[in-house]
C-alpha positions as CSV (number, residue, x, y, z in Angstrom):
1,M,28.2,37.3,-110.7
2,V,26.2,40.4,-109.9
3,K,24.4,42.5,-112.5
4,N,24.6,46.2,-111.8
5,G,24.0,49.1,-114.1
6,G,24.0,46.9,-117.2
7,F,27.2,45.0,-116.6
8,Y,28.2,41.9,-114.7
9,H,30.8,41.8,-112.0
10,L,32.7,38.5,-111.8
11,Y,34.4,37.3,-108.7
12,C,35.6,34.1,-107.0
13,S,34.6,33.5,-103.5
14,D,35.5,30.5,-101.3
15,K,32.6,31.2,-98.9
16,Q,34.9,32.0,-96.0
17,G,36.8,28.8,-96.5
18,K,33.8,26.6,-96.2
19,L,34.0,25.2,-99.8
20,K,37.1,24.5,-101.8
21,M,37.1,24.0,-105.5
22,K,40.0,23.0,-107.7
23,L,40.2,23.3,-111.5
24,T,43.9,23.9,-112.5
25,G,43.9,27.2,-110.7
26,Y,40.6,28.5,-112.1
27,C,37.2,29.0,-110.4
28,M,34.7,26.7,-112.1
29,R,31.9,28.7,-110.8
30,F,32.8,31.7,-112.9
31,I,33.4,29.7,-116.0
32,I,30.0,28.1,-115.9
33,K,28.3,31.4,-115.1
34,L,30.1,33.1,-118.0
35,L,29.1,30.3,-120.4
36,I,25.5,30.6,-119.3
37,L,25.6,34.4,-119.7
38,L,26.9,33.9,-123.3
39,G,24.2,31.3,-124.1
40,I,26.7,28.4,-124.1
41,G,26.9,25.3,-121.9
42,Y,23.3,24.8,-120.9
43,C,24.2,21.2,-120.3
44,F,25.8,22.1,-117.0
45,T,23.5,21.7,-114.1
46,A,23.7,22.1,-110.3
47,S,24.2,18.4,-109.9
48,Y,27.2,18.5,-112.2
49,L,28.8,21.5,-110.5
50,F,28.3,20.5,-107.0
51,A,29.3,16.9,-106.5
52,Q,30.4,16.7,-102.9
53,R,32.6,15.0,-100.5
54,L,32.4,15.4,-96.7
55,N,35.2,15.9,-94.3
56,C,33.5,14.9,-91.0
57,D,34.9,14.6,-87.6
58,V,32.8,11.8,-86.1
59,Q,32.7,11.2,-82.3
60,V,30.7,8.3,-80.7
61,D,29.9,8.3,-77.0
62,I,28.7,5.1,-75.3
63,P,28.6,6.0,-71.6
64,R,25.9,3.6,-70.4
65,L,26.5,0.4,-72.3
66,E,27.7,-2.8,-70.8
67,A,31.2,-4.1,-71.6
68,N,30.0,-6.7,-74.2
69,D,27.9,-4.1,-76.0
70,R,30.9,-1.7,-76.0
71,D,33.0,-4.4,-77.6
72,D,30.4,-4.8,-80.4
73,L,30.9,-1.1,-81.2
74,A,34.6,-1.1,-81.1
75,E,34.9,-0.3,-84.9
76,F,31.7,1.6,-85.2
77,Q,33.2,5.1,-85.1
78,R,36.0,4.3,-87.6
79,K,33.6,2.6,-90.0
80,L,31.1,5.5,-89.9
81,T,33.9,8.1,-90.3
82,D,35.2,6.2,-93.4
83,Y,31.7,5.9,-94.8
84,M,30.9,9.6,-94.5
85,N,34.2,10.9,-95.7
86,N,34.7,8.4,-98.6
87,T,31.2,8.5,-100.0
88,R,30.9,10.6,-103.1
89,W,27.6,12.3,-102.4
90,S,27.1,13.3,-106.0
91,E,28.9,12.8,-109.3
92,S,31.4,15.4,-110.6
93,N,35.0,15.9,-111.5
94,Q,35.3,18.8,-109.0
95,D,36.9,18.4,-105.6
96,I,34.5,20.2,-103.2
97,V,34.8,19.3,-99.6
98,I,32.3,20.3,-96.9
99,N,33.5,20.2,-93.3
100,C,31.1,18.9,-90.6
101,N,31.1,17.6,-87.1
102,V,29.0,14.5,-86.0
103,N,28.4,13.5,-82.4
104,I,26.5,10.3,-81.7
105,I,25.4,9.4,-78.1
106,I,24.3,5.8,-77.9
107,Q,22.0,5.5,-75.0
108,T,20.6,1.9,-74.9
109,V,20.7,-1.4,-76.7
110,T,17.8,-3.9,-76.6
111,N,17.2,-7.2,-78.3
112,R,14.4,-7.6,-80.8
113,G,14.5,-11.2,-82.0
114,S,17.9,-11.8,-83.5
115,E,18.6,-8.1,-83.8
116,K,20.2,-5.6,-81.5
117,I,18.4,-2.3,-81.5
118,Y,20.3,0.8,-80.6
119,L,18.7,4.0,-79.4
120,A,20.9,7.0,-80.0
121,Q,21.0,10.8,-80.3
122,F,22.6,12.2,-83.5
123,L,24.0,15.7,-83.8
124,I,25.6,17.2,-86.9
125,G,26.8,20.7,-87.7
126,S,28.6,22.6,-90.5
127,P,30.4,25.9,-90.9
128,S,27.4,27.8,-92.3
129,G,25.2,26.7,-89.4
130,E,23.5,23.7,-90.8
131,N,23.1,22.2,-87.3
132,F,20.6,19.4,-86.5
133,Y,19.9,17.4,-83.4
134,D,18.0,14.1,-83.6
135,Q,16.9,12.6,-80.3
136,A,15.2,9.5,-81.5
137,W,17.4,7.4,-83.7
138,E,16.8,3.7,-83.7
139,F,19.1,1.4,-85.7
140,T,20.6,-2.0,-86.0
141,Y,24.2,-2.9,-86.1
142,F,26.5,-5.9,-85.8
143,P,30.3,-6.0,-85.7
144,A,30.8,-7.6,-89.1
145,Q,28.4,-5.2,-90.8
146,S,29.8,-3.5,-93.9
147,F,28.8,0.0,-94.7
148,E,27.7,-0.1,-98.4
149,T,27.0,3.0,-100.3
150,F,24.6,1.3,-102.8
151,R,21.8,-0.5,-101.0
152,T,18.5,-1.9,-102.2
153,A,16.8,-2.1,-98.8
154,F,16.2,0.6,-96.2
155,D,19.0,0.7,-93.6
156,P,18.0,2.4,-90.4
157,L,21.6,3.2,-89.6
158,L,23.1,4.4,-92.9
159,D,19.9,5.9,-94.3
160,L,19.7,8.3,-91.3
161,V,23.3,9.2,-91.8
162,D,22.6,9.8,-95.5
163,F,19.6,11.9,-94.7
164,Y,21.5,14.3,-92.5
165,A,24.5,14.3,-94.8
166,Y,22.3,15.4,-97.7
167,L,20.5,17.9,-95.4
168,V,23.8,19.6,-94.5
169,I,25.1,19.5,-98.1
170,A,21.9,21.1,-99.4
171,G,22.1,24.0,-96.9
172,E,25.8,24.5,-97.6
173,I,25.4,24.5,-101.3
174,D,22.5,27.0,-101.1
175,T,25.1,29.5,-99.8
176,Y,27.2,28.9,-102.9
177,E,24.6,29.1,-105.7
178,L,21.0,30.1,-105.4
179,F,18.8,26.9,-104.8
180,A,21.6,24.6,-105.8
181,G,20.8,22.5,-102.8
182,S,17.4,21.5,-104.2
183,P,18.5,18.1,-105.6
184,F,19.9,17.2,-102.1
185,Y,16.7,18.3,-100.4
186,D,14.9,16.0,-102.8
187,R,17.1,13.1,-101.7
188,C,16.3,13.9,-98.1
189,Q,12.5,13.6,-98.8
190,E,13.0,10.3,-100.6
191,I,14.9,8.8,-97.7
192,A,12.3,10.1,-95.1
193,N,9.4,8.7,-97.1
194,R,11.1,5.3,-97.2
195,G,11.9,5.6,-93.5
196,Q,8.2,6.1,-92.7
197,L,7.3,2.9,-94.5
198,S,10.0,0.8,-93.0
199,N,10.0,-1.3,-89.8
200,Y,12.1,1.5,-88.2
201,G,9.6,4.4,-88.6
202,T,10.3,6.2,-85.3
203,G,11.2,9.8,-86.0
204,W,10.9,9.8,-89.7
205,K,7.7,11.9,-89.9
206,N,9.5,14.6,-87.9
207,R,12.5,14.4,-90.2
208,L,10.4,14.7,-93.3
209,D,8.6,17.7,-91.8
210,E,12.0,19.4,-91.2
211,V,12.8,19.1,-95.0
212,L,9.3,20.3,-96.0
213,I,9.6,23.3,-93.8
214,I,13.0,24.3,-95.2
215,T,11.8,23.9,-98.8
216,D,8.3,25.3,-98.5
217,G,7.3,28.6,-100.2
218,D,7.5,30.6,-97.0
219,H,11.2,29.7,-96.6
220,V,12.3,30.5,-100.2
221,P,13.5,33.9,-99.0
222,L,15.6,32.3,-96.3
223,R,17.4,30.2,-98.8
224,E,18.0,33.3,-100.9
225,A,19.2,35.2,-97.8
226,K,21.8,32.5,-97.1
227,F,23.3,33.0,-100.5
228,Y,23.2,36.9,-100.3
229,Y,24.7,36.8,-96.9
230,Y,28.0,35.2,-98.0
231,E,28.1,37.3,-101.2
232,G,27.7,40.4,-99.1
233,L,30.6,39.3,-96.8
234,Y,32.7,38.8,-99.9
235,F,32.3,42.4,-100.9
236,V,33.1,43.5,-97.4
237,E,36.1,41.4,-96.7
238,R,37.6,40.0,-99.9
239,D,36.9,42.6,-102.6
240,P,35.6,45.6,-100.8
241,N,32.8,47.3,-102.8
242,P,30.5,49.5,-100.7
243,E,27.7,49.5,-103.3
244,Y,27.5,45.8,-103.8
245,A,27.9,45.2,-100.0
246,R,25.0,47.4,-99.3
247,Q,22.8,45.7,-102.0
248,F,23.5,42.3,-100.6
249,A,23.1,43.4,-96.9
250,T,19.7,44.9,-97.7
251,G,18.7,41.9,-99.7
252,V,19.5,39.6,-96.8
253,V,17.6,41.7,-94.2
254,D,14.6,42.1,-96.6
255,R,14.3,38.3,-97.1
256,L,14.8,37.5,-93.5
257,G,12.0,39.9,-92.6
258,R,9.7,38.3,-95.1
259,V,10.2,34.9,-93.4
260,A,9.9,36.4,-89.9
261,N,6.6,38.1,-90.8
262,K,5.1,34.8,-92.1
263,R,6.8,32.3,-89.8
264,P,8.1,34.0,-86.7
265,N,8.7,30.7,-84.9
266,S,10.4,29.0,-87.8
267,R,13.1,26.6,-86.6
268,A,15.0,27.1,-89.9
269,L,15.0,30.9,-89.4
270,K,16.2,30.5,-85.7
271,R,18.9,28.2,-86.9
272,F,20.2,30.9,-89.3
273,F,20.1,33.6,-86.6
274,D,21.8,31.5,-84.0
275,A,24.6,30.7,-86.4
276,H,25.3,34.2,-87.7
277,Y,24.1,36.9,-85.4
278,Q,27.6,37.7,-84.2
279,E,28.7,38.4,-87.8
280,F,25.9,40.7,-88.9
281,C,27.7,43.9,-87.8
282,K,30.5,43.1,-90.3
283,L,27.9,42.7,-93.0
284,F,26.4,46.2,-92.2
285,Q,29.7,48.2,-92.0
286,F,29.2,49.8,-95.5
287,D,25.6,50.7,-94.7
288,Q,24.8,54.5,-94.7
289,D,22.1,54.3,-92.0
290,R,20.7,52.0,-89.3
291,S,17.6,50.7,-91.2
292,N,19.0,47.2,-91.6
293,I,20.2,47.1,-88.0
294,D,16.8,48.3,-86.7
295,T,15.0,45.6,-88.8
296,M,17.3,42.9,-87.3
297,I,16.6,44.1,-83.8
298,D,12.9,43.8,-84.6
299,I,12.9,40.4,-86.2
300,N,15.5,38.8,-84.0
301,S,15.0,40.4,-80.6
302,L,16.8,37.5,-78.9
303,H,20.1,39.0,-80.2
304,A,19.1,42.6,-80.1
305,D,21.9,43.7,-77.8
306,V,24.4,42.4,-80.4
307,Y,22.8,44.3,-83.2
308,R,22.6,47.5,-81.2
309,E,26.4,47.5,-81.1
310,C,26.6,47.6,-84.9
311,T,28.1,50.8,-86.4
312,P,27.3,51.5,-90.1
313,G,30.3,52.8,-92.0
314,D,32.7,51.3,-89.5
315,V,35.3,50.0,-91.9
316,T,37.7,49.4,-89.1
317,R,35.9,46.1,-88.5
318,R,37.6,44.7,-91.5
319,R,41.0,45.1,-90.1
């Protein structure tokens, strides 16, 4: 929904296929927005709208382990895949599925008392570029272990998986509704705080810092930019509207510039640039000058050559 000249424009976007929503053929997002606009339905919240399921492709690599340790992990990939894809990450009647890829590289296994301690790397990525790489994951696992969704004690295996699942969901949902990812970022902080106090504290301070960076005041414009970015693409590709497309394109660049000026070395900003720099020319094709392009060259010089190829007004890029 975009307010322009005193009226609201309603549209239904699937975020380039990233998110799918079913409600007997209608778009729930518009219905809720319309209810809010009319002063009805304030009981609806982001947590109601955005209950998530994941569709993750999980790959586990165990190149250096001995044969008996490999045998212990025979069902690990299947169990973790089932856990990630069958967990309901928030409660709702809506069927929203977020795709992701998970790669786990288990490097070593050592004995600590009666426990086997695994050291692994964890990589996760999603369509909108919520990509994270963790190099210091310590966890315990035994072949008969069940992967329970509801747990009372900290679990160094499943709590890290939960942490990154919520981190990816938060970033994805921020592209669908402004700041709708906040409840999921809160969950990440809760898990990271528990992790620091556990017997498996390695890496949890860094993970908490990652969430705090994403959600701090300096990065609020970045979260807004993610949302405006996909709205702008909608008005370029799905329902071409030069005026709206220009408004969103300028909104994206302005907000990215604010973050770059305050936090030029931001990991979160770099992650967004790396995920989307090849698509920005498409976003700018209804622009009437090169001001947005010039700003992108200035704030993201690493990809300047790509931005220099952008041509404002080049509607042929949509074909």
